[in-house]
C-alpha positions in Angstrom: -0.1 0.1 0.1 1.1 3.4 -0.7 1.8 6.1 2.0 1.2 9.9 1.8 3.1 12.7 4.0 1.1 15.9 4.3 3.3 18.7 5.5 2.1 22.2 7.1 -1.3 21.3 8.3 -2.6 24.0 10.8 -2.7 22.8 14.4 -6.3 23.7 14.6 -7.2 21.5 11.6 -5.1 18.7 13.1 -6.9 19.1 16.7 -10.3 19.0 15.2 -9.4 15.8 13.1 -8.2 14.3 16.2 -11.4 15.3 18.0 -13.6 13.9 15.3 -11.6 10.7 15.4 -12.0 10.3 18.8 -16.0 10.9 18.7 -16.2 8.1 16.1 -14.0 5.9 18.3 -11.3 5.5 15.6 -7.7 6.6 15.2 -6.6 9.7 13.4 -4.9 7.5 10.6 -8.0 5.5 10.1 -10.1 8.4 9.9 -7.9 10.3 7.3 -8.0 7.0 5.3 -11.8 7.2 5.3 -11.9 10.9 4.3 -9.4 10.3 1.3 -11.5 7.2 0.1 -14.6 9.3 0.2 -12.7 12.2 -1.8 -11.3 9.8 -4.2 -14.6 8.2 -5.3 -16.3 8.7 -8.7 -18.7 11.4 -8.7 -22.3 10.0 -8.8 -24.0 10.0 -11.9 -27.4 9.4 -10.3 -29.6 12.4 -9.7 -31.4 13.3 -6.3 -34.9 12.3 -5.9 -36.2 15.8 -6.3 -34.4 16.0 -9.7 -35.7 12.7 -10.8 -39.4 13.6 -10.0 -38.8 17.0 -11.8 -37.7 15.3 -14.7 -40.5 12.7 -14.7 -43.2 15.4 -14.7 -41.3 18.0 -17.0 -43.7 19.4 -19.8 -46.9 18.1 -18.1 -47.8 21.3 -16.0 -51.2 22.5 -15.1 -53.4 24.2 -17.6 -54.4 27.8 -16.9 -57.4 27.8 -14.5 -57.3 24.2 -13.5 -56.7 24.7 -10.0 -59.0 27.4 -8.0 -57.3 29.8 -5.7 -58.4 29.4 -2.2 -57.8 33.1 -1.2 -61.0 34.7 0.3 -62.9 31.2 1.0 -63.7 29.9 4.3 -61.6 26.5 4.6 -64.0 23.9 5.9 -62.6 21.1 8.1 -63.0 17.8 7.1 -65.9 15.4 8.7 -65.6 11.8 9.2 -69.1 11.2 10.2 -71.5 9.0 8.2 
């Protein structure tokens, strides 16, 4: 396996990374390996859920006047009695 040496890291950054490693119960070295693995992953080609929904319904908008505006109307609560 390869090794990396990173010089001149600010003391505050190192301290925060050590705290983060301690919080997750791992060594600083293990935490840094995880961070580097995540950073080196291929970017995801899948879109987020909102983008997928928007793409599915693109071009199928409402026609003018299909939805009545509710301003000025009293809202009636639902009744569940028969």
